[in-house]
PALUMVO-908893 format. One record per residue: residue number from 0; x, y, z of N, C-alpha, C in turn; residue in one letter. Coordinates in nm, 2 decimals, padded with zeros to 4 digits. Atoms other than C-alpha are relative to their C-alpha. Layout:
BEGIN
NODE|num|nc1|nc2|nc3|cac1|cac2|cac3|cc1|cc2|cc3|residu
NODE|NUM|X|Y|Z|X|Y|Z|X|Y|Z|a;
...
! end
This chain:
BEGIN
NODE|num|nc1|nc2|nc3|cac1|cac2|cac3|cc1|cc2|cc3|residu
NODE|0|-00.09|-00.09|-00.08|07.35|01.78|-06.28|-00.05|00.14|00.01|m;
NODE|1|00.06|-00.14|-00.02|07.23|02.11|-06.14|00.11|00.10|-00.05|t;
NODE|2|-00.08|-00.10|00.05|07.37|02.43|-06.27|00.11|00.04|00.11|v;
NODE|3|-00.09|-00.04|-00.11|07.53|02.51|-05.93|00.11|-00.11|00.01|s;
NODE|4|-00.10|00.11|-00.01|07.71|02.17|-05.93|00.10|00.01|-00.12|r;
NODE|5|-00.08|-00.01|00.12|07.83|02.23|-06.29|00.10|00.12|00.02|l;
NODE|6|-00.08|-00.11|-00.02|07.96|02.57|-06.19|00.12|-00.03|00.10|r;
NODE|7|-00.11|00.03|-00.09|08.15|02.43|-05.89|00.10|-00.09|-00.06|s;
NODE|8|-00.10|00.08|00.08|08.31|02.17|-06.12|00.10|00.09|-00.08|f;
NODE|9|-00.08|-00.09|00.09|08.43|02.45|-06.35|00.09|00.08|00.09|r;
NODE|10|-00.08|-00.07|-00.09|08.56|02.64|-06.05|00.12|-00.08|00.05|d;
NODE|11|-00.11|00.08|-00.04|08.77|02.35|-05.94|00.10|-00.03|-00.11|v;
NODE|12|-00.08|00.03|00.11|08.90|02.26|-06.28|-00.04|00.09|-00.12|w;
NODE|13|00.05|-00.09|00.10|08.84|02.57|-06.50|00.06|-00.02|-00.14|p;
NODE|14|-00.06|00.02|00.13|09.07|02.46|-06.78|00.01|-00.14|-00.04|t;
NODE|15|-00.01|00.14|00.03|09.02|02.09|-06.77|-00.07|-00.04|-00.13|a;
NODE|16|00.06|00.05|00.13|08.94|01.91|-07.10|-00.06|-00.14|00.03|v;
NODE|17|00.07|00.13|-00.01|08.68|01.63|-07.08|-00.02|-00.05|-00.14|l;
NODE|18|00.03|00.06|00.13|08.67|01.39|-07.37|-00.10|-00.11|00.02|v;
NODE|19|00.10|00.10|-00.01|08.36|01.19|-07.41|-00.02|-00.06|-00.14|v;
NODE|20|00.02|00.06|00.13|08.36|00.94|-07.70|-00.06|-00.14|00.03|r;
NODE|21|00.08|00.12|-00.03|08.10|00.67|-07.68|00.06|-00.12|-00.07|y;
NODE|22|-00.04|00.12|00.06|08.20|00.31|-07.74|00.15|-00.03|00.02|g;
NODE|23|-00.15|00.02|-00.02|08.57|00.34|-07.63|00.02|-00.10|00.11|r;
NODE|24|-00.04|00.09|-00.11|08.74|00.08|-07.42|00.07|00.07|00.11|t;
NODE|25|-00.07|-00.07|-00.11|08.89|00.15|-07.09|00.14|00.04|-00.04|r;
NODE|26|-00.14|-00.03|00.04|09.24|00.13|-07.25|00.00|00.12|-00.09|e;
NODE|27|00.00|-00.11|00.09|09.14|00.38|-07.52|-00.03|00.13|00.08|q;
NODE|28|00.02|-00.12|-00.09|09.01|00.62|-07.25|00.13|00.04|00.07|i;
NODE|29|-00.13|-00.03|-00.07|09.34|00.59|-07.06|00.10|00.06|-00.10|a;
NODE|30|-00.09|-00.06|00.11|09.52|00.66|-07.39|-00.02|00.15|-00.01|d;
NODE|31|00.03|-00.14|00.02|09.34|00.99|-07.42|00.06|00.09|00.11|d;
NODE|32|-00.06|-00.07|-00.11|09.47|01.09|-07.08|00.15|00.00|-00.01|i;
NODE|33|-00.15|00.01|00.01|09.82|00.96|-07.13|00.06|00.08|-00.11|e;
NODE|34|-00.06|-00.08|00.11|09.87|01.13|-07.46|-00.03|00.15|00.01|t;
NODE|35|00.02|-00.14|-00.02|09.74|01.46|-07.32|-00.12|00.05|-00.08|g;
NODE|36|00.12|-00.04|00.07|09.42|01.47|-07.53|-00.10|00.05|00.10|l;
NODE|37|00.10|-00.03|-00.10|09.21|01.48|-07.22|00.06|00.01|00.14|a;
NODE|38|-00.04|-00.01|-00.14|09.26|01.58|-06.86|-00.09|-00.09|00.09|d;
NODE|39|00.10|00.09|-00.07|08.95|01.39|-06.74|-00.08|-00.08|-00.10|i;
NODE|40|00.08|00.09|00.08|08.77|01.10|-06.89|-00.12|-00.04|00.07|a;
NODE|41|00.12|00.04|-00.07|08.41|01.07|-06.78|-00.03|-00.15|-00.03|p;
NODE|42|00.01|00.14|00.01|08.32|00.71|-06.71|-00.15|-00.04|-00.04|l;
NODE|43|00.14|00.03|00.04|07.94|00.73|-06.79|-00.05|-00.14|00.01|g;
NODE|44|00.05|00.13|00.01|07.83|00.39|-06.90|00.07|-00.10|00.09|r;
NODE|45|-00.07|00.09|-00.08|08.11|00.22|-06.72|-00.05|00.01|00.15|f;
NODE|46|00.05|-00.02|-00.14|07.98|00.37|-06.39|-00.14|-00.06|00.02|a;
NODE|47|00.14|00.05|-00.01|07.62|00.27|-06.47|00.00|-00.15|00.03|l;
NODE|48|00.00|00.15|00.00|07.71|-00.10|-06.51|00.09|-00.05|00.11|a;
NODE|49|-00.10|00.04|-00.09|07.97|-00.11|-06.24|-00.01|00.08|00.13|n;
NODE|50|00.02|-00.08|-00.13|07.86|00.01|-05.89|00.13|00.01|00.07|p;
NODE|51|-00.13|00.00|-00.07|08.22|-00.06|-05.78|00.11|00.04|-00.10|d;
NODE|52|-00.09|-00.03|00.12|08.39|00.10|-06.09|00.14|00.04|00.05|v;
NODE|53|-00.13|-00.04|-00.05|08.67|00.26|-05.88|00.08|-00.12|00.04|v;
NODE|54|-00.07|00.12|-00.04|08.77|-00.07|-05.73|00.04|-00.09|-00.12|e;
NODE|55|-00.03|00.07|00.12|08.75|-00.24|-06.07|00.12|00.06|-00.08|r;
NODE|56|-00.11|-00.07|00.07|08.97|00.02|-06.23|00.13|-00.01|00.07|l;
NODE|57|-00.12|00.00|-00.09|09.22|00.02|-05.94|00.06|-00.14|-00.01|r;
NODE|58|-00.06|00.13|00.00|09.26|-00.36|-05.95|00.00|-00.06|-00.14|t;
NODE|59|00.00|00.05|00.14|09.23|-00.40|-06.33|-00.10|-00.12|-00.02|d;
NODE|60|00.10|00.10|00.01|08.92|-00.62|-06.28|-00.08|00.02|-00.13|a;
NODE|61|00.09|-00.02|00.12|08.69|-00.68|-06.58|-00.12|00.08|00.04|p;
NODE|62|00.12|-00.08|-00.02|08.40|-00.45|-06.62|-00.13|-00.07|-00.05|l;
NODE|63|00.13|00.05|00.05|08.03|-00.54|-06.65|-00.03|00.07|-00.13|n;
NODE|64|00.05|-00.06|00.12|07.88|-00.48|-06.99|-00.13|00.07|00.03|e;
NODE|65|00.12|-00.07|-00.02|07.60|-00.22|-07.00|-00.11|-00.07|-00.08|v;
NODE|66|00.11|00.06|00.07|07.26|-00.36|-07.10|-00.08|00.12|-00.06|d;
NODE|67|00.06|-00.12|00.05|07.14|-00.08|-07.33|-00.16|00.00|00.00|p;
NODE|68|00.14|00.01|-00.01|06.78|-00.21|-07.32|-00.06|00.05|00.13|a;
NODE|69|00.05|-00.04|-00.13|06.75|-00.11|-06.96|00.03|00.14|00.04|t;
NODE|70|-00.03|-00.14|-00.03|06.89|00.24|-06.97|-00.12|00.09|-00.02|i;
NODE|71|00.12|-00.09|00.00|06.62|00.49|-06.88|-00.13|-00.07|-00.03|y;
NODE|72|00.12|00.08|00.02|06.36|00.21|-06.88|-00.11|00.02|00.10|s;
NODE|73|00.10|-00.04|-00.10|06.19|00.34|-06.57|00.00|-00.10|00.11|g;
NODE|74|00.00|00.10|-00.11|06.26|00.03|-06.35|00.14|-00.01|00.06|g;
NODE|75|-00.13|00.03|-00.07|06.53|-00.10|-06.12|00.10|-00.08|-00.09|a;
NODE|76|-00.08|00.08|00.08|06.66|-00.34|-06.38|00.10|00.08|-00.08|t;
NODE|77|-00.10|-00.08|00.06|06.99|-00.22|-06.51|00.06|00.11|00.08|g;
NODE|78|-00.06|-00.10|-00.09|07.05|00.02|-06.23|00.04|-00.06|00.13|y;
NODE|79|-00.03|00.05|-00.13|07.05|-00.18|-05.91|00.04|-00.15|00.00|t;
NODE|80|-00.03|00.15|00.01|07.12|-00.54|-06.03|00.13|-00.04|-00.06|d;
NODE|81|-00.13|00.03|00.06|07.46|-00.52|-06.18|00.09|-00.06|00.12|y;
NODE|82|-00.08|00.07|-00.10|07.70|-00.76|-05.99|00.13|00.09|00.04|p;
NODE|83|-00.13|-00.06|-00.05|07.99|-00.63|-05.78|00.10|-00.10|00.02|v;
NODE|84|-00.10|00.10|-00.03|08.32|-00.79|-05.72|-00.01|-00.07|00.13|l;
NODE|85|00.00|00.07|-00.13|08.34|-01.05|-05.46|00.14|-00.01|00.05|t;
NODE|86|-00.13|00.01|-00.07|08.62|-01.07|-05.21|00.02|-00.14|00.05|r;
NODE|87|-00.03|00.14|-00.05|08.80|-01.39|-05.13|00.01|00.00|00.15|a;
! end
């Protein structure tokens, strides 16, 4: 993220609290927001493994698991090959 993009984020939400805790489930992340601990919960790894993460969260669909061996491996594997939801 560039410095200018980071600044624009802070301008939009200058007092927002982001909570990043590795290894939490989607339910635990939602709990952080519902209890008021966080205003925004970054999706990080969920977004990496789920190119359709918004649709999955909206429909309560299961999330793909991240393959840690492919993160920052320098190839397309793990970035462009995760499955998306299919529509009936």
